[in-house]
C-alpha positions as CSV (number, residue, x, y, z in Angstrom):
1,M,0.2,0.0,0.1
2,Q,1.4,3.2,-0.9
3,F,1.2,6.6,1.0
4,V,2.0,10.1,0.4
5,V,2.9,12.0,3.9
6,I,3.3,15.7,3.9
7,G,4.9,17.0,7.1
8,L,4.6,20.6,7.7
9,D,7.4,22.4,9.9
10,G,6.5,24.4,13.2
11,T,6.5,28.1,12.4
12,D,7.6,29.1,16.1
13,E,10.9,30.8,17.1
14,G,12.7,27.8,17.3
15,A,11.6,25.5,14.2
16,V,14.5,26.1,11.9
17,Q,17.0,25.0,14.9
18,R,14.7,21.7,15.4
19,R,15.0,20.9,11.6
20,A,18.7,21.7,11.5
21,K,19.2,19.5,14.7
22,A,17.1,16.4,13.3
23,R,18.2,16.8,9.5
24,E,20.8,14.1,9.3
25,A,19.1,11.4,11.5
26,H,16.2,12.2,8.9
27,I,18.4,11.6,5.9
28,D,19.8,8.4,7.1
29,L,16.5,7.0,8.0
30,G,15.4,8.1,4.4
31,E,18.3,6.2,2.8
32,S,17.2,3.1,5.0
33,L,13.9,3.4,3.8
34,R,15.2,4.0,0.1
35,L,17.4,0.9,0.4
36,S,14.7,-1.4,1.7
37,G,12.2,-0.3,-1.1
38,N,10.0,1.6,1.5
39,M,10.6,5.1,0.1
40,L,9.8,5.6,-3.6
41,Y,10.6,9.4,-3.6
42,G,10.7,12.6,-1.3
43,A,10.9,16.3,-1.8
44,A,11.4,19.3,0.6
45,L,8.4,21.8,0.5
46,L,9.5,25.3,0.6
47,H,8.2,28.6,1.2
48,D,8.2,31.8,-1.7
49,D,11.7,32.9,-0.1
50,G,13.2,29.5,-0.5
51,S,13.3,28.4,2.9
52,M,12.0,25.1,4.2
53,K,8.3,24.8,4.8
54,G,8.5,20.8,5.2
55,S,8.6,17.5,3.5
56,M,6.8,15.5,1.2
57,I,7.6,11.8,1.1
58,V,5.9,8.8,-0.8
59,V,6.6,5.8,0.8
60,Q,5.0,2.2,0.7
61,Y,3.9,-0.5,3.4
62,P,2.1,-3.7,3.6
63,S,-0.4,-1.8,6.0
64,E,-1.3,1.5,7.9
65,K,0.2,-0.1,10.9
66,E,3.5,-0.1,9.6
67,L,3.3,3.3,8.1
68,Y,2.7,4.3,11.7
69,E,5.6,2.4,13.0
70,W,7.7,4.4,10.7
71,L,6.2,7.5,11.5
72,E,6.6,7.0,15.5
73,S,10.3,6.6,14.5
74,E,10.7,9.6,12.0
75,P,13.3,12.1,13.3
76,Y,11.1,15.0,12.2
77,V,8.3,13.6,14.3
78,V,10.5,12.6,17.2
79,G,12.2,16.0,17.0
80,N,8.9,18.2,16.8
81,V,10.1,19.4,13.4
82,W,6.6,18.4,11.8
83,K,4.0,20.2,13.3
84,D,1.1,19.1,10.8
85,V,1.3,15.5,9.5
86,T,-1.2,14.0,6.8
87,V,-1.2,11.0,5.2
88,H,-3.1,10.2,1.8
89,K,-3.2,6.8,0.6
90,S,-2.0,6.6,-3.1
91,N,-1.6,4.8,-5.9
92,T,1.6,6.1,-7.2
93,R,3.1,4.9,-10.4
94,E,6.7,3.9,-10.7
95,P,8.8,6.9,-10.9
96,W,10.3,5.7,-14.1
97,Q,6.8,6.3,-16.0
98,F,7.3,10.0,-15.3
99,N,11.3,10.9,-15.8
100,R,13.0,8.2,-18.1
101,P,12.3,5.2,-20.3
102,R,11.8,2.0,-18.2
103,E,14.9,0.9,-20.3
104,W,16.9,3.4,-18.6
105,F,16.5,1.7,-15.3
106,K,17.3,-1.8,-16.4
107,E,20.6,-0.8,-17.9
108,H,21.5,1.4,-14.8
109,Q,20.6,-0.5,-12.3
110,S,22.9,-0.5,-9.1
């Protein structure tokens, strides 16, 4: 089952510092999710001035239970970076269908 998770950062005085403090652990966990096949892709969400506003991640888990188990350990949740988290079930097509021909991925497997 696939999910789109949108986490919006707090806007209080300490929000930027909380994000910076949790960022390395967030990136490390994201790499683990990518390697395990749980993360399809993610993106930073930005304000008009280019500063960080939040994050978007597309993940896949066998059930919502596993999704919420991951969220409970997500550094941006644990570190109180994301103040507003929404989860949407999705049916995301494989990214190759949007940005490169399928054959390219077969030739460039790592």
